[in-house]
ZAMARGU-4260 file (C-alpha; in steps of 0.2 Angstrom, whole numbers, plus 5000, padded with zeros to 4 digits):
<rodrens>
0) 4816/4865/5318 | 4797/4869/5317 | 4789/4854/5309 | 4779/4865/5296 | 4795/4875/5291
5) 4805/4859/5289 | 4791/4852/5277 | 4792/4868/5267 | 4811/4867/5266 | 4810/4848/5261
10) 4797/4852/5247 | 4808/4866/5241 | 4823/4855/5239 | 4813/4841/5231 | 4805/4854/5219
15) 4822/4861/5214 | 4829/4844/5210 | 4814/4838/5200 | 4809/4854/5191 | 4827/4860/5187
20) 4823/4877/5195 | 4824/4885/5212 | 4808/4884/5223 | 4806/4897/5237 | 4794/4893/5251
25) 4786/4907/5261 | 4770/4908/5271 | 4764/4891/5263 | 4766/4899/5245 | 4779/4893/5232
30) 4787/4904/5219 | 4797/4896/5205 | 4813/4905/5198 | 4818/4894/5183 | 4832/4898/5171
35) 4827/4901/5153 | 4819/4886/5145 | 4820/4877/5162 | 4839/4875/5160 | 4851/4875/5174
40) 4864/4890/5175 | 4877/4877/5169 | 4867/4871/5154 | 4864/4889/5149 | 4883/4893/5149
45) 4886/4878/5138 | 4873/4880/5125 | 4878/4885/5108 | 4876/4904/5104 | 4860/4908/5096
50) 4862/4910/5077 | 4859/4927/5070 | 4849/4929/5055 | 4857/4946/5051 | 4871/4956/5057
55) 4866/4972/5064 | 4869/4989/5055 | 4880/4994/5070 | 4892/4980/5066 | 4890/4979/5047
60) 4898/4996/5044 | 4905/5003/5027 | 4922/4998/5032 | 4917/4980/5036 | 4909/4979/5019
65) 4924/4987/5011 | 4936/4974/5019 | 4924/4960/5013 | 4924/4967/4995 | 4943/4970/4993
70) 4950/4957/5004 | 4949/4942/4992 | 4959/4952/4979 | 4974/4955/4990 | 4987/4942/4988
75) 5004/4938/4996 | 5020/4939/4985 | 5035/4928/4989 | 5052/4934/4981 | 5064/4920/4979
80) 5082/4921/4973 | 5097/4910/4971 | 5111/4912/4985 | 5126/4902/4990 | 5124/4890/5005
85) 5137/4885/5018 | 5144/4872/5005 | 5145/4886/4992 | 5131/4878/4982 | 5117/4888/4974
90) 5100/4886/4981 | 5084/4895/4980 | 5080/4905/4995 | 5066/4916/5001 | 5071/4935/5000
95) 5055/4942/5007 | 5036/4942/5007 | 5025/4957/5001 | 5008/4960/4996 | 4999/4964/4979
100) 4982/4968/4973 | 4973/4959/4959 | 4966/4973/4947 | 4961/4962/4933 | 4952/4945/4934
105) 4964/4938/4921 | 4978/4937/4933 | 4986/4955/4933 | 4992/4960/4950 | 4999/4977/4955
110) 5013/4978/4968 | 5029/4987/4973 | 5045/4986/4963 | 5055/4982/4979 | 5044/4967/4983
115) 5049/4958/4967 | 5066/4966/4964 | 5080/4954/4959 | 5068/4939/4960 | 5072/4923/4951
120) 5055/4915/4956 | 5039/4923/4961 | 5025/4914/4970 | 5008/4921/4973 | 4997/4916/4988
125) 4978/4919/4985 | 4966/4923/4999 | 4957/4906/4995 | 4973/4897/4999 | 4979/4893/4982
130) 4998/4896/4978 | 5002/4900/4960 | 5018/4903/4950 | 5019/4921/4945 | 5031/4931/4933
135) 5035/4950/4933 | 5028/4958/4917 | 5037/4974/4921 | 5044/4985/4935 | 5047/5004/4937
140) 5060/5008/4951 | 5057/5026/4949 | 5039/5025/4956 | 5041/5008/4965 | 5028/5000/4955
145) 5027/4983/4946 | 5015/4971/4938 | 5015/4952/4942 | 5005/4940/4931 | 4998/4923/4935
150) 4991/4911/4922 | 4973/4909/4928 | 4957/4918/4925 | 4941/4921/4935 | 4950/4929/4950
155) 4942/4941/4962 | 4948/4958/4956 | 4947/4975/4965 | 4940/4990/4957 | 4951/5005/4956
160) 4944/5021/4962 | 4948/5040/4960 | 4962/5046/4971 | 4959/5064/4966 | 4942/5064/4975
165) 4949/5059/4992 | 4945/5070/5007 | 4957/5072/5022 | 4949/5064/5037 | 4939/5051/5027
170) 4940/5033/5033 | 4953/5022/5025 | 4958/5003/5026 | 4975/4996/5023 | 4974/4977/5018
175) 4990/4967/5016 | 5001/4954/5024 | 5011/4962/5038 | 5026/4952/5044 | 5023/4938/5031
180) 5009/4926/5026 | 5006/4920/5044 | 4995/4936/5045 | 4989/4937/5027 | 4974/4948/5024
185) 4976/4959/5039 | 4965/4974/5039 | 4970/4990/5048 | 4959/5006/5049 | 4963/5024/5050
190) 4959/5040/5040 | 4967/5049/5025 | 4979/5060/5035 | 4985/5071/5020 | 4985/5072/5001
195) 4999/5076/4989 | 5013/5074/5002 | 5030/5077/4993 | 5043/5064/4998 | 5060/5064/4990
200) 5067/5046/4987 | 5083/5046/4978 | 5083/5057/4963 | 5064/5058/4962 | 5050/5067/4971
205) 5034/5058/4974 | 5016/5064/4978 | 5009/5052/4990 | 4994/5049/5001 | 4997/5050/5019
210) 4987/5038/5031 | 4987/5033/5049 | 4981/5016/5045 | 4995/5004/5051 | 5007/4999/5036
215) 5019/4987/5043 | 5033/4977/5034 | 5025/4965/5022 | 5010/4977/5018 | 5020/4985/5004
220) 5011/4982/4988 | 4994/4980/4997 | 4978/4990/4995 | 4973/5007/5002 | 4954/5006/5002
225) 4940/5019/5005 | 4924/5016/5013 | 4915/5013/4996 | 4926/4997/4994 | 4937/5005/4980
230) 4956/5004/4979 | 4963/5022/4980 | 4981/5018/4983 | 4995/5005/4983 | 5004/5005/5000
235) 5022/5008/4998 | 5031/5016/5013 | 5031/5020/5031 | 5041/5032/5042 | 5049/5021/5055
240) 5057/5032/5068 | 5057/5031/5087 | 5043/5041/5094 | 5034/5042/5077 | 5018/5032/5075
245) 5004/5032/5062 | 5013/5039/5047 | 5011/5028/5031 | 5011/5032/5013 | 5002/5025/4998
250) 5005/5028/4979 | 4989/5037/4972 | 4979/5025/4961 | 4977/5039/4948 | 4996/5040/4947
255) 4998/5021/4946 | 4985/5018/4932 | 4996/5024/4917 | 5011/5016/4924 | 5003/4999/4927
260) 4996/5000/4909 | 5013/5004/4902 | 5021/4990/4911 | 5008/4978/4904 | 5010/4984/4886
265) 5029/4987/4886 | 5037/4980/4901 | 5043/4997/4906 | 5038/5015/4908 | 5042/5027/4893
270) 5048/5044/4899 | 5054/5060/4892 | 5072/5063/4892 | 5083/5079/4893 | 5100/5071/4892
275) 5109/5079/4906 | 5119/5075/4922 | 5116/5087/4936 | 5121/5092/4953 | 5112/5102/4967
280) 5119/5109/4982 | 5113/5096/4994 | 5120/5082/4983 | 5137/5091/4981 | 5138/5094/5000
285) 5135/5075/5003 | 5151/5071/4993 | 5161/5085/5001 | 5160/5098/4988 | 5153/5116/4988
290) 5143/5123/4973 | 5145/5142/4971 | 5127/5144/4966 | 5112/5152/4976 | 5099/5142/4967
295) 5096/5131/4952 | 5105/5115/4948 | 5123/5113/4940 | 5125/5105/4923 | 5139/5093/4926
300) 5137/5082/4910 | 5128/5083/4893 | 5124/5067/4884 | 5131/5067/4867 | 5117/5068/4854
305) 5104/5071/4867 | 5090/5084/4868 | 5100/5096/4879 | 5115/5095/4867 | 5105/5098/4852
310) 5097/5113/4860 | 5114/5121/4864 | 5115/5118/4883 | 5133/5117/4889 | 5142/5109/4904
315) 5143/5123/4918 | 5126/5130/4914 | 5115/5132/4929 | 5096/5127/4926 | 5085/5139/4935
320) 5068/5134/4928 | 5059/5121/4917 | 5044/5130/4910 | 5037/5140/4924 | 5043/5128/4937
325) 5058/5133/4948 | 5072/5119/4949 | 5083/5118/4964 | 5086/5100/4966 | 5089/5084/4956
330) 5071/5078/4961 | 5064/5095/4955 | 5071/5093/4938 | 5066/5074/4937 | 5048/5078/4942
335) 5047/5093/4929 | 5053/5082/4915 | 5044/5066/4920 | 5028/5077/4919 | 5031/5080/4900
340) 5026/5070/4885 | 5039/5064/4873 | 5039/5076/4858 | 5035/5091/4869 | 5046/5107/4867
345) 5050/5114/4884 | 5058/5131/4889 | 5073/5129/4900 | 5079/5145/4909 | 5098/5144/4912
350) 5111/5155/4920 | 5127/5155/4909 | 5142/5166/4914 | 5131/5177/4925 | 5118/5180/4911
355) 5101/5173/4911 | 5093/5166/4895 | 5080/5154/4889 | 5083/5139/4878 | 5069/5128/4870
360) 5072/5109/4871 | 5063/5096/4861 | 5061/5081/4873 | 5064/5063/4867 | 5061/5046/4873
365) 5073/5040/4887 | 5085/5027/4880 | 5082/5009/4887 | 5099/5009/4896 | 5096/5025/4906
</rodrens>
């Protein structure tokens, strides 16, 4: 090796070891290539991330702020009931876990009826880690809504928005506890896919919000939130069919408001009552019968002393309309009557022995046992 070149190489190595950088020698001149703050590459990798004084606007989106606002108000609800063990002894066992939304700081929580149904004991898991005993103030199977109360104050409460102002395509978040409390407070994002989706469940027809924000088992009773951080729906159902993804449903908060209020005040929802037992073609076919009617619903039974009986309706009549609304299913009739106030007089168009006529019926309060 040329003596001069060897000296340069030796000086370069010594310089790298002493200075913590890489020294290149060329033509008798030396250029230092140090890592930031004279750190070695390994030191740079191991250093703590630089603290950020402020999250950028690109990251701190409206949905992020909405999740931070509503997240603390979403709770886990554990349903416990007595069951017989292998020794035929009664023991309290967990029936399932769902979600709920604190809508009043004094401990009032909205959830689904099916989350608390048949519960002998309710526990509420708050976002801050506390676990409180809860009790069901009231439940309404017809709309799948319920109110749970915990005896504490000063809780983080979500603000209820206006579901009638929703726009198809606007962003939406679903917040809840999918698959149990291990994943509590999970946030999924999507859009409002459709409004006023008409879904028949049992004998009633529901107007629901459709969203593609993932709603998994355990999300029931959780919050559907818009980009302003307002709760616009109570998550309730998901279509779970092979090949179908991203179709979830939420009860509009404007529908839920009066029901939640009634559950708090009376423990139940007071509804108008017609006092009839009816059958439609689809229901009859499901039981192996064929109704000889083209439209309407068949009056199978009249409650003694009920509004329909007082108005002169008879078994065998076919109800065609309630007011101006055509009635062709049990759900149609339930929806038409549920939308009326107690004490209202409604016109009922019927077909009796081939003749069409209209009867006025004064609606009464549904008896408690109904």
